[in-house]
N, C-alpha and C positions, 0 to 999 in steps of 0.2 A: 553696494547695498547688502545689508545683512539678510540672511535667509531666516525665515520664521523657525526653521528647524534648529538653527544655531542660537536662537534667542533664549536668554535666561530671565531677564528683568523687563517687565512690560509696564509701561507707564500710561496713564490716561489723563488727558486734559478734559476735565469734567466741568461743564459750565454750571453745575450745582455748587462748585467751590471757587471757580475762577470767573472773573468778569470778562466780557467780550474784549474790553480794552486791554486786558492783561494777557490775552491768549498767546500772543507772539512771544512775550517775555518768558512766560512759563514754559512754553514749548522749547525755547532756546535753552533754558536752564535744565530742563529734564534731559534733553539730548546731550548737552555739554557734560552733565553729570554721568551719563553712561547708560541710559535706558537703551535696550536693544530693539524695541518696537514701541510706537506711540499711537494711541487711539484718541480720536476726537469724539467725545460724547456730549450731546446737547439735547437732552430729552424735551426741554420746554421751548426751544427756539424753532422758528419757521425754517423751511428748507432753504430759502434764499439766504438767510443769515448764516445758516450752517455751511452752505457752500462758500460764502464769502470768507468765513473763518478758515475753512479747509484750504482755500487758495492762499491764504496768508501763511498758514503753517507749512504747506508743502515744500516751499524752497528751504525752509529751516531744516526739516527732517532730511531732505535730500542732501543738503550740504554736510550732514553728519553721517550719511549712509544708513539712516534709520527708516525702516518701512513705516508709512503712515496708514493707519486703519480707520475707516469711517464706520461708526456705529450705526446700525439700522438702515441707513439711507443708501440703497443700492444705486439709485440714479445719480446721486452725488458722487459716489465712488467711481462710477463709470465716466461721469462728465469730467472729473479732474484727473482721472488716471491714477488713483491712489494704488499703493501696492497691496492693500488688503481691505476687506470689509468684514464686519462682525454682525451676526444675527443672534437673536435670543430664541428661547423655546417657543414663544408666541409669535415670532416674526416669520419671515419667508423661509421656505425650505432651502437647504444648501444648493440643490439642483437649480432652483429658480435664481438664487443669488449668482451662481456661476454663469447662468445664461445671460444675465444682465451685465455683469462686470467683465466677462470674458476670461479666457484661460490664464492670462498673465497676472490676474489678481487673486490672491489667496483668500480663502473663506474660513472664518472662525465661527464657532457656535458656543453659546453659553449652556452649561449643563449643571444640574442641581442634584443629581443622584448617579449612582453607578449605572443604573439602567439607561439613563439619558446619555451618559458618556459613551457607553457601548453603542447606542443607537446613532449618535452623532458620527462615530467612526464609520458605521455601516452606511450612513447617508453620504459620506464622502467629504466630510469637513477636513480642512488642512491642519487645524489645531482646535483644541477645546479650552474653554475656561471652566474650572470646576470650583463650585462654592455656592454661597458664601461660607467660608470656613467658620467665621465668627459673626456675631451680630454686627451690622454695619449701618451707619447713617446714610451711606450711599444708596443702599437698597433696603430700607427698613421693613418692607413687607415680606421679605424672604426669610424663611426659617433657616438658621445656620445648619450646615450639614456636619460640622465638626471635622475631626481629623481621622476618624476610624477607618474611612474608606479610601484615604489618600493612597496608601500602598497598593490596595487592590485595583484602583483605577489605573495605576501605572502598570500593573501586571496584565490587565485586560485590554488596555488601549495602547496602541503603538504610536499614536500621534503625539506631538508635543502637548503636554497637559500643563496649563497655567493655573495655579491655585490662587483664588481671589477671595476677597471679603474679609476686611479687618486685618489685613497683612501689614505688619509694621516691624521696625527693627527689634523691638522687645520680644516679639513672637517668632522671629525668624528661626531661632534654634529649634524650637519644638515643631515648627512646620516642616523643616528639612528632616528632622528626626523621624517624623511621621511618614516620610517617603517623597515629599515634594522635591522637585528639581528645578521648577520654574515658578515664578510668582508674579502676581500683578499687585502693584501698590498704587493707591489712589490718594485718599485724604492725607495719609501720613506724609506724603511728598508735597501735596498741594498746599498744606497748611504749615509747612516747615519755614523756619526763619531764613534758612539758607538752603534753598531747594537743591542746587547742584551738589553741595557738600553732602547733604543727606543721601542723595542718590549714589554718589561716589562711595560713601562708606558702606551702604547696604549692598551695593553691587559687589564690592570687594569681598565682603563676608560671604555672599551667596556663591560667588565663583570659587572661593577657597573651600567652602563646605561641599561643593558638588563637582570639584575638579576631576574626580575619578570617573565621572560618568562619561 
């Protein structure tokens, strides 16, 4: 099983883009292509359905040695024994999350500013998401943070920092040039004609560009 500290490419099975019937297929393609960690995000589904989907995905991620992260739902993460859980700024505190999921489950937190990133580290998060870098249909209500603070976040925060929000193959060069070393890709993968191939290509470029780290 990969450690979150060693992860570079973070994929998300987002039910805003993927039908429930296609969740297993997409999870398999993302893992086969080379994502290092995979999150299940289903903002509009009920807890029972999310848990059902999580239980379908878990054997797939485990077979590839990829940690599975449950977005928002601490009880589901605890119930299925996922490797990770992710909370937002308006969700439960890291300490509460850790109390629910236990010490074996890592906890990530979304951050949308340098101050929030520093606070998440102080709060005890195991990694942070930083963004959205660009305007994104995944989270249309969030104002893009841009690339200006990416390097400073990496200077101020010693945790793994995953840059998120509008990340795709065309923007990867400028994102890495701004200081990013880890990225989250959502719609660019989920809407691809060949998911595994797109993952493989972007992962290869990301590893090559950051191999000195």
